[in-house]
N, CA, C and O atoms as a printed pandas DataFrame, in Angstrom:
     atom_number atom_name residue_name chain_id  residue_number  x_coord  y_coord  z_coord
0              1         N          UNK        A               1   53.096   69.029  181.435
1              2        CA          UNK        A               1   52.213   68.974  180.778
2              3         C          UNK        A               1   51.598   70.265  180.339
3              4         O          UNK        A               1   51.100   70.562  179.253
4              5         N          UNK        A               2   51.776   71.099  181.646
5              6        CA          UNK        A               2   51.516   72.237  182.093
6              7         C          UNK        A               2   52.080   73.646  180.932
7              8         O          UNK        A               2   51.439   74.567  180.427
8              9         N          UNK        A               3   53.340   73.313  180.854
9             10        CA          UNK        A               3   54.066   74.166  180.014
10            11         C          UNK        A               3   53.677   73.675  178.668
11            12         O          UNK        A               3   53.461   74.572  177.853
12            13         N          UNK        A               4   53.584   72.857  178.389
13            14        CA          UNK        A               4   53.103   72.357  176.867
14            15         C          UNK        A               4   51.654   72.589  176.546
15            16         O          UNK        A               4   51.360   72.670  175.354
16            17         N          UNK        A               5   50.757   72.702  177.404
17            18        CA          UNK        A               5   49.757   73.225  177.200
18            19         C          UNK        A               5   49.295   74.984  177.287
19            20         O          UNK        A               5   48.233   75.530  176.988
20            21         N          UNK        A               6   50.344   75.443  177.724
21            22        CA          UNK        A               6   50.870   77.018  177.946
22            23         C          UNK        A               6   51.436   77.753  176.381
23            24         O          UNK        A               6   51.314   78.816  175.773
24            25         N          UNK        A               7   52.040   76.561  176.239
25            26        CA          UNK        A               7   52.953   76.924  175.101
26            27         C          UNK        A               7   51.490   77.122  174.317
27            28         O          UNK        A               7   50.915   78.193  174.510
28            29         N          UNK        A               8   50.608   75.731  173.081
29            30        CA          UNK        A               8   49.814   75.706  172.425
30            31         C          UNK        A               8   48.975   76.263  172.423
31            32         O          UNK        A               8   48.272   76.207  171.414
32            33         N          UNK        A               9   48.637   76.963  173.344
33            34        CA          UNK        A               9   47.546   77.713  173.321
34            35         C          UNK        A               9   48.112   79.128  173.236
35            36         O          UNK        A               9   47.222   79.861  172.803
36            37         N          UNK        A              10   49.600   80.025  173.553
37            38        CA          UNK        A              10   49.507   80.710  173.424
38            39         C          UNK        A              10   50.154   80.998  171.686
39            40         O          UNK        A              10   49.933   81.919  170.899
40            41         N          UNK        A              11   51.022   79.746  171.574
41            42        CA          UNK        A              11   50.689   79.152  170.286
42            43         C          UNK        A              11   49.344   79.995  169.150
43            44         O          UNK        A              11   49.458   80.922  168.349
44            45         N          UNK        A              12   48.260   79.241  169.521
45            46        CA          UNK        A              12   47.082   79.039  168.536
46            47         C          UNK        A              12   46.148   80.898  168.902
47            48         O          UNK        A              12   45.220   81.340  168.224
48            49         N          UNK        A              13   46.861   81.675  170.253
49            50        CA          UNK        A              13   46.573   82.781  170.448
50            51         C          UNK        A              13   47.398   83.927  169.715
51            52         O          UNK        A              13   47.013   85.092  169.814
52            53         N          UNK        A              14   48.652   83.565  168.900
53            54        CA          UNK        A              14   49.058   85.097  168.512
54            55         C          UNK        A              14   49.222   84.053  167.322
55            56         O          UNK        A              14   50.100   84.223  166.476
56            57         N          UNK        A              15   48.622   83.304  167.294
57            58        CA          UNK        A              15   48.302   82.504  165.367
58            59         C          UNK        A              15   47.239   83.696  165.009
59            60         O          UNK        A              15   47.478   84.542  164.147
60            61         N          UNK        A              16   45.603   83.642  166.055
61            62        CA          UNK        A              16   44.572   84.331  165.238
62            63         C          UNK        A              16   44.775   85.739  165.533
63            64         O          UNK        A              16   44.228   86.576  164.815
64            65         N          UNK        A              17   45.683   86.176  166.756
65            66        CA          UNK        A              17   45.105   87.410  166.232
66            67         C          UNK        A              17   46.403   88.140  165.307
67            68         O          UNK        A              17   46.361   89.366  165.205
68            69         N          UNK        A              18   47.290   87.562  164.789
69            70        CA          UNK        A              18   48.289   87.703  163.748
70            71         C          UNK        A              18   47.668   87.711  162.192
71            72         O          UNK        A              18   48.210   88.177  161.190
72            73         N          UNK        A              19   45.943   86.840  162.329
73            74        CA          UNK        A              19   46.082   87.049  160.891
74            75         C          UNK        A              19   44.652   87.560  161.335
75            76         O          UNK        A              19   44.004   87.286  160.325
76            77         N          UNK        A              20   43.768   88.127  162.215
77            78        CA          UNK        A              20   43.055   88.906  161.905
78            79         C          UNK        A              20   43.441   90.610  162.129
79            80         O          UNK        A              20   42.560   91.469  162.090
80            81         N          UNK        A              21   45.264   91.008  162.426
81            82        CA          UNK        A              21   45.871   92.054  161.880
82            83         C          UNK        A              21   45.642   92.047  160.367
83            84         O          UNK        A              21   44.947   92.822  159.709
84            85         N          UNK        A              22   46.227   91.214  160.037
85            86        CA          UNK        A              22   46.439   91.476  158.556
86            87         C          UNK        A              22   47.909   91.353  157.659
87            88         O          UNK        A              22   49.033   91.260  158.154
88            89         N          UNK        A              23   47.629   91.375  156.475
89            90        CA          UNK        A              23   48.661   91.774  156.405
90            91         C          UNK        A              23   49.286   93.585  155.517
91            92         O          UNK        A              23   50.138   93.935  154.701
92            93         N          UNK        A              24   47.897   94.403  156.591
93            94        CA          UNK        A              24   48.381   95.620  155.465
94            95         C          UNK        A              24   49.417   96.057  157.434
95            96         O          UNK        A              24   50.196   96.994  157.606
96            97         N          UNK        A              25   49.021   95.072  158.445
97            98        CA          UNK        A              25   49.441   95.941  159.591
98            99         C          UNK        A              25   51.047   94.488  159.822
99           100         O          UNK        A              25   51.820   94.511  160.779
100          101         N          UNK        A              26   51.091   93.728  158.984
101          102        CA          UNK        A              26   52.085   93.459  158.599
102          103         C          UNK        A              26   53.063   93.473  157.779
103          104         O          UNK        A              26   54.008   92.732  158.047
104          105         N          UNK        A              27   53.143   94.480  156.299
105          106        CA          UNK        A              27   53.446   95.345  156.041
106          107         C          UNK        A              27   54.173   96.884  156.239
107          108         O          UNK        A              27   54.911   97.552  155.515
108          109         N          UNK        A              28   53.569   97.100  157.621
109          110        CA          UNK        A              28   53.626   98.448  157.768
110          111         C          UNK        A              28   55.013   97.849  159.415
111          112         O          UNK        A              28   56.016   98.545  159.573
112          113         N          UNK        A              29   54.793   96.704  160.287
113          114        CA          UNK        A              29   55.645   96.303  160.641
114          115         C          UNK        A              29   56.712   96.697  160.052
115          116         O          UNK        A              29   57.494   97.612  160.310
116          117         N          UNK        A              30   56.658   95.506  158.795
117          118        CA          UNK        A              30   57.839   95.363  158.211
118          119         C          UNK        A              30   58.878   96.234  157.469
119          120         O          UNK        A              30   60.087   96.060  157.314
120          121         N          UNK        A              31   57.913   97.394  156.983
121          122        CA          UNK        A              31   59.021   98.561  156.921
122          123         C          UNK        A              31   58.992   99.576  157.910
123          124         O          UNK        A              31   59.553  100.649  157.691
124          125         N          UNK        A              32   58.460   99.378  158.863
125          126        CA          UNK        A              32   58.980  100.265  160.622
126          127         C          UNK        A              32   60.796   99.109  160.779
127          128         O          UNK        A              32   61.924   99.517  161.052
128          129         N          UNK        A              33   60.362   97.791  160.492
129          130        CA          UNK        A              33   61.977   96.990  160.722
130          131         C          UNK        A              33   63.425   97.637  159.824
131          132         O          UNK        A              33   64.587   97.815  160.189
132          133         N          UNK        A              34   62.804   97.843  158.666
133          134        CA          UNK        A              34   63.440   97.691  157.978
134          135         C          UNK        A              34   64.169   99.314  158.298
135          136         O          UNK        A              34   65.259   99.397  158.863
136          137         N          UNK        A              35   63.290  100.699  157.788
137          138        CA          UNK        A              35   63.594  101.999  158.420
138          139         C          UNK        A              35   64.451  101.677  159.658
139          140         O          UNK        A              35   65.637  101.985  159.539
140          141         N          UNK        A              36   64.113  101.166  160.717
141          142        CA          UNK        A              36   65.617  100.727  161.626
142          143         C          UNK        A              36   66.217   99.982  161.466
143          144         O          UNK        A              36   66.415   99.403  162.534
144          145         N          UNK        A              37   66.544   99.701  160.962
145          146        CA          UNK        A              37   67.554   98.672  160.793
146          147         C          UNK        A              37   68.346  100.131  159.515
147          148         O          UNK        A              37   69.566  100.101  159.349
148          149         N          UNK        A              38   67.945  100.658  159.159
149          150        CA          UNK        A              38   68.665  100.672  158.233
150          151         C          UNK        A              38   69.303  102.216  158.813
151          152         O          UNK        A              38   69.888  102.810  157.907
152          153         N          UNK        A              39   69.295  103.012  160.233
153          154        CA          UNK        A              39   69.050  104.399  160.507
154          155         C          UNK        A              39   70.534  104.207  161.097
155          156         O          UNK        A              39   70.984  103.372  161.882
156          157         N          UNK        A              40   71.254  105.528  160.279
157          158        CA          UNK        A              40   73.463  104.938  160.081
158          159         C          UNK        A              40   73.272  105.142  162.058
159          160         O          UNK        A              40   74.327  104.718  162.530
160          161         N          UNK        A              41   72.560  105.501  162.928
161          162        CA          UNK        A              41   72.978  105.299  164.676
162          163         C          UNK        A              41   72.583  104.305  164.962
163          164         O          UNK        A              41   72.706  103.971  166.141
164          165         N          UNK        A              42   71.903  103.350  163.964
165          166        CA          UNK        A              42   71.744  101.616  164.827
166          167         C          UNK        A              42   72.749  101.163  164.100
167          168         O          UNK        A              42   73.824  100.890  164.634
168          169         N          UNK        A              43   72.528  101.010  162.700
169          170        CA          UNK        A              43   73.912  100.617  161.674
170          171         C          UNK        A              43   74.941  100.973  162.647
171          172         O          UNK        A              43   74.948  100.233  163.632
172          173         N          UNK        A              44   75.692  101.778  162.640
173          174        CA          UNK        A              44   76.980  102.502  163.390
174          175         C          UNK        A              44   77.598  101.160  165.200
175          176         O          UNK        A              44   78.567  100.476  165.530
176          177         N          UNK        A              45   76.246  101.545  165.745
177          178        CA          UNK        A              45   76.314  100.690  167.114
178          179         C          UNK        A              45   75.950   99.415  166.480
179          180         O          UNK        A              45   75.504   98.967  167.537
180          181         N          UNK        A              46   75.733   98.313  165.536
181          182        CA          UNK        A              46   75.357   97.579  165.219
182          183         C          UNK        A              46   77.363   97.157  164.770
183          184         O          UNK        A              46   78.185   96.275  164.519
184          185         N          UNK        A              47   77.260   97.778  164.848
185          186        CA          UNK        A              47   78.721   97.542  163.532
186          187         C          UNK        A              47   79.927   97.909  164.896
187          188         O          UNK        A              47   81.124   97.652  165.021
188          189         N          UNK        A              48   79.254   98.386  165.483
189          190        CA          UNK        A              48   80.537   99.228  166.818
190          191         C          UNK        A              48   80.815   98.073  167.555
191          192         O          UNK        A              48   81.930   97.573  167.702
192          193         N          UNK        A              49   79.567   97.599  168.092
193          194        CA          UNK        A              49   79.672   96.131  168.659
194          195         C          UNK        A              49   80.206   94.885  168.251
195          196         O          UNK        A              49   80.693   94.104  169.068
196          197         N          UNK        A              50   80.143   94.641  166.994
197          198        CA          UNK        A              50   80.599   93.878  166.287
198          199         C          UNK        A              50   82.288   94.398  166.412
199          200         O          UNK        A              50   82.608   93.831  167.457
200          201         N          UNK        A              51   83.285   95.001  166.030
201          202        CA          UNK        A              51   84.054   95.339  166.054
202          203         C          UNK        A              51   84.591   94.738  167.685
203          204         O          UNK        A              51   85.537   93.965  167.840
204          205         N          UNK        A              52   83.905   95.193  168.572
205          206        CA          UNK        A              52   84.545   95.141  169.956
206          207         C          UNK        A              52   84.615   93.423  170.068
207          208         O          UNK        A              52   85.570   92.681  170.297
208          209         N          UNK        A              53   82.800   93.063  169.735
209          210        CA          UNK        A              53   83.253   91.753  170.202
210          211         C          UNK        A              53   84.446   90.797  169.271
211          212         O          UNK        A              53   85.062   90.045  170.025
212          213         N          UNK        A              54   84.803   90.705  168.064
213          214        CA          UNK        A              54   85.951   90.381  167.584
214          215         C          UNK        A              54   87.106   90.340  168.515
215          216         O          UNK        A              54   87.685   89.362  168.987
216          217         N          UNK        A              55   87.367   91.900  168.716
217          218        CA          UNK        A              55   88.477   92.149  169.552
218          219         C          UNK        A              55   88.795   91.345  171.135
219          220         O          UNK        A              55   89.902   91.027  171.570
220          221         N          UNK        A              56   87.603   91.172  171.723
221          222        CA          UNK        A              56   86.945   90.330  172.466
222          223         C          UNK        A              56   87.026   89.235  172.193
223          224         O          UNK        A              56   86.897   88.655  173.271
224          225         N          UNK        A              57   87.126   88.694  171.625
225          226        CA          UNK        A              57   87.118   87.034  170.849
226          227         C          UNK        A              57   88.718   86.967  170.988
227          228         O          UNK        A              57   89.314   86.296  171.831
228          229         N          UNK        A              58   89.406   87.931  169.833
229          230        CA          UNK        A              58   90.978   87.589  169.403
230          231         C          UNK        A              58   91.049   88.016  171.503
231          232         O          UNK        A              58   89.931   87.596  171.801
232          233         N          UNK        A              59   91.430   88.336  172.339
233          234        CA          UNK        A              59   92.130   88.461  173.517
234          235         C          UNK        A              59   92.038   87.450  174.515
235          236         O          UNK        A              59   92.855   87.168  175.392
236          237         N          UNK        A              60   90.336   86.671  174.123
237          238        CA          UNK        A              60   89.810   85.587  174.322
238          239         C          UNK        A              60   90.970   84.050  173.877
239          240         O          UNK        A              60   91.531   83.171  174.532
240          241         N          UNK        A              61   90.903   84.286  172.946
241          242        CA          UNK        A              61   91.694   82.996  172.119
242          243         C          UNK        A              61   92.683   83.205  172.158
243          244         O          UNK        A              61   93.293   82.318  171.561
244          245         N          UNK        A              62   93.559   84.206  172.689
245          246        CA          UNK        A              62   95.629   84.864  172.949
246          247         C          UNK        A              62   95.321   83.651  174.472
247          248         O          UNK        A              62   95.681   82.479  174.581
248          249         N          UNK        A              63   94.569   84.488  175.420
249          250        CA          UNK        A              63   94.136   83.753  176.144
250          251         C          UNK        A              63   94.515   82.195  176.443
251          252         O          UNK        A              63   95.451   81.590  176.965
252          253         N          UNK        A              64   93.022   81.818  175.697
253          254        CA          UNK        A              64   92.811   80.580  175.912
254          255         C          UNK        A              64   94.113   78.837  175.589
255          256         O          UNK        A              64   94.173   77.701  176.059
256          257         N          UNK        A              65   95.289   80.056  174.015
257          258        CA          UNK        A              65   95.845   79.267  173.574
258          259         C          UNK        A              65   97.217   79.555  174.357
259          260         O          UNK        A              65   98.256   78.962  174.064
260          261         N          UNK        A              66   97.163   80.188  175.027
261          262        CA          UNK        A              66   98.694   80.274  176.103
262          263         C          UNK        A              66   98.274   78.987  177.558
263          264         O          UNK        A              66   99.114   78.310  178.151
264          265         N          UNK        A              67   96.952   78.983  177.775
265          266        CA          UNK        A              67   97.127   78.285  179.103
266          267         C          UNK        A              67   96.912   76.895  178.506
267          268         O          UNK        A              67   97.432   75.965  179.122
268          269         N          UNK        A              68   96.229   76.621  177.408
269          270        CA          UNK        A              68   96.091   74.840  176.852
270          271         C          UNK        A              68   97.375   74.895  176.104
271          272         O          UNK        A              68   97.917   73.790  176.104
272          273         N          UNK        A              69   98.021   75.776  175.489
273          274        CA          UNK        A              69   99.432   75.021  175.054
274          275         C          UNK        A              69   98.924   73.954  174.051
275          276         O          UNK        A              69   98.098   74.038  173.142
276          277         N          UNK        A              70   99.777   72.793  174.559
277          278        CA          UNK        A              70   99.841   71.720  173.451
278          279         C          UNK        A              70   98.921   70.587  173.424
279          280         O          UNK        A              70   98.950   69.739  172.532
280          281         N          UNK        A              71   97.888   70.570  174.664
281          282        CA          UNK        A              71   96.756   69.796  174.712
282          283         C          UNK        A              71   95.189   70.564  173.895
283          284         O          UNK        A              71   94.049   70.392  174.324
284          285         N          UNK        A              72   95.470   71.198  172.959
285          286        CA          UNK        A              72   94.602   71.867  171.966
286          287         C          UNK        A              72   95.227   70.758  170.574
287          288         O          UNK        A              72   96.365   70.561  170.149
288          289         N          UNK        A              73   94.009   70.264  170.214
289          290        CA          UNK        A              73   93.851   69.313  169.121
290          291         C          UNK        A              73   94.429   69.953  168.037
291          292         O          UNK        A              73   94.564   71.172  168.149
292          293         N          UNK        A              74   94.939   69.227  166.639
293          294        CA          UNK        A              74   95.308   69.453  165.782
294          295         C          UNK        A              74   95.000   70.550  164.690
295          296         O          UNK        A              74   95.588   71.447  164.085
296          297         N          UNK        A              75   93.556   69.890  164.790
297          298        CA          UNK        A              75   91.782   70.016  163.635
298          299         C          UNK        A              75   92.083   71.853  164.192
299          300         O          UNK        A              75   92.506   72.780  163.501
300          301         N          UNK        A              76   91.587   71.862  165.983
301          302        CA          UNK        A              76   91.559   73.132  166.252
302          303         C          UNK        A              76   92.074   74.350  165.971
303          304         O          UNK        A              76   91.526   75.358  165.526
304          305         N          UNK        A              77   94.057   73.969  166.527
305          306        CA          UNK        A              77   94.754   74.579  166.492
306          307         C          UNK        A              77   95.035   75.123  164.271
307          308         O          UNK        A              77   95.515   76.202  163.921
308          309         N          UNK        A              78   94.696   74.319  163.555
309          310        CA          UNK        A              78   95.046   74.599  161.977
310          311         C          UNK        A              78   93.470   75.793  162.183
311          312         O          UNK        A              78   93.763   76.986  162.257
312          313         N          UNK        A              79   92.412   75.545  162.237
313          314        CA          UNK        A              79   91.791   75.939  162.196
314          315         C          UNK        A              79   91.634   77.455  162.493
315          316         O          UNK        A              79   91.163   78.310  161.743
316          317         N          UNK        A              80   92.298   77.658  164.171
317          318        CA          UNK        A              80   93.053   79.227  164.383
318          319         C          UNK        A              80   93.759   79.859  163.755
319          320         O          UNK        A              80   93.656   81.071  163.945
320          321         N          UNK        A              81   94.357   79.593  163.164
321          322        CA          UNK        A              81   95.637   79.617  161.930
322          323         C          UNK        A              81   94.683   79.693  160.902
323          324         O          UNK        A              81   94.168   80.793  160.702
324          325         N          UNK        A              82   94.549   79.308  160.626
325          326        CA          UNK        A              82   93.504   79.935  159.418
326          327         C          UNK        A              82   92.802   80.880  159.506
327          328         O          UNK        A              82   92.578   81.657  158.577
328          329         N          UNK        A              83   92.183   80.993  161.036
329          330        CA          UNK        A              83   91.297   82.374  161.087
330          331         C          UNK        A              83   92.482   83.541  160.940
331          332         O          UNK        A              83   92.678   84.448  160.131
332          333         N          UNK        A              84   93.033   83.154  161.891
333          334        CA          UNK        A              84   94.333   84.343  162.011
334          335         C          UNK        A              84   94.636   85.097  160.627
335          336         O          UNK        A              84   94.573   86.282  160.300
336          337         N          UNK        A              85   95.051   83.730  159.838
337          338        CA          UNK        A              85   95.546   84.583  158.749
338          339         C          UNK        A              85   94.764   85.586  157.828
339          340         O          UNK        A              85   95.107   86.718  157.488
340          341         N          UNK        A              86   93.566   84.850  157.495
341          342        CA          UNK        A              86   92.102   85.276  157.416
342          343         C          UNK        A              86   92.398   87.011  157.814
343          344         O          UNK        A              86   92.659   87.869  156.970
344          345         N          UNK        A              87   92.306   87.193  158.959
345          346        CA          UNK        A              87   91.853   88.253  159.655
346          347         C          UNK        A              87   93.058   89.376  159.491
347          348         O          UNK        A              87   92.839   90.579  159.348
348          349         N          UNK        A              88   94.321   88.790  159.536
349          350        CA          UNK        A              88   95.480   89.672  159.360
350          351         C          UNK        A              88   95.567   90.050  157.997
351          352         O          UNK        A              88   96.351   90.913  157.603
352          353         N          UNK        A              89   94.606   89.288  157.102
353          354        CA          UNK        A              89   95.242   89.872  155.376
354          355         C          UNK        A              89   93.966   90.464  154.823
355          356         O          UNK        A              89   93.677   90.337  153.633
356          357         N          UNK        A              90   93.141   91.163  155.753
357          358        CA          UNK        A              90   92.374   92.163  155.362
358          359         C          UNK        A              90   91.201   92.302  154.040
359          360         O          UNK        A              90   90.893   93.117  153.171
360          361         N          UNK        A              91   90.623   90.397  154.714
361          362        CA          UNK        A              91   89.757   90.108  154.328
362          363         C          UNK        A              91   88.850   90.762  154.750
363          364         O          UNK        A              91   89.360   91.790  155.196
364          365         N          UNK        A              92   87.514   90.796  154.916
365          366        CA          UNK        A              92   86.140   90.889  155.833
366          367         C          UNK        A              92   85.661   90.044  156.837
367          368         O          UNK        A              92   86.418   89.787  157.773
368          369         N          UNK        A              93   85.076   89.796  156.822
369          370        CA          UNK        A              93   84.184   88.822  157.641
370          371         C          UNK        A              93   83.096   88.356  157.070
371          372         O          UNK        A              93   82.485   88.898  156.149
372          373         N          UNK        A              94   82.833   87.344  157.601
373          374        CA          UNK        A              94   81.341   86.220  157.139
374          375         C          UNK        A              94   79.668   87.379  157.464
375          376         O          UNK        A              94   78.798   87.345  156.594
376          377         N          UNK        A              95   79.459   88.248  158.685
377          378        CA          UNK        A              95   78.758   88.196  159.376
378          379         C          UNK        A              95   77.899   89.349  158.632
379          380         O          UNK        A              95   76.811   89.771  159.024
380          381         N          UNK        A              96   78.497   89.714  157.652
381          382        CA          UNK        A              96   77.559   90.639  156.457
382          383         C          UNK        A              96   77.811   92.447  157.175
383          384         O          UNK        A              96   77.009   93.244  156.688
384          385         N          UNK        A              97   78.811   93.068  158.226
385          386        CA          UNK        A              97   79.183   94.280  158.679
386          387         C          UNK        A              97   80.623   94.188  157.810
387          388         O          UNK        A              97   81.459   93.331  157.523
388          389         N          UNK        A              98   80.281   96.171  157.486
389          390        CA          UNK        A              98   81.422   96.233  156.877
390          391         C          UNK        A              98   82.496   97.257  158.217
391          392         O          UNK        A              98   82.542   97.291  159.447
392          393         N          UNK        A              99   83.269   98.015  156.981
393          394        CA          UNK        A              99   84.353   98.505  157.705
394          395         C          UNK        A              99   83.697  100.286  157.873
395          396         O          UNK        A              99   84.687  101.016  157.925
396          397         N          UNK        A             100   82.541  101.028  157.954
397          398        CA          UNK        A             100   83.097  101.755  157.748
398          399         C          UNK        A             100   82.330  102.318  159.254
399          400         O          UNK        A             100   82.615  103.422  159.717
């Protein structure tokens, strides 16, 4: 109960402070966030992290399929095959990253 009360108080306090800051401060924060996200260094770092995560996921998938063998359900195996074919076909992913 104490944690719920703390959460509700924090939520109310955040709402009051947020409404006092007003629309101008909101627009200022939004503009700053947009500029940060469009910074080439930030974009390159995000895309590099996405590429590395894809590589690690691929290695983990290979390791799991070797160890699990025939115990993997057919539905999962079919989905993995389709994802592998899609990635080998040169199509992009659905994560919104580019290969720049």
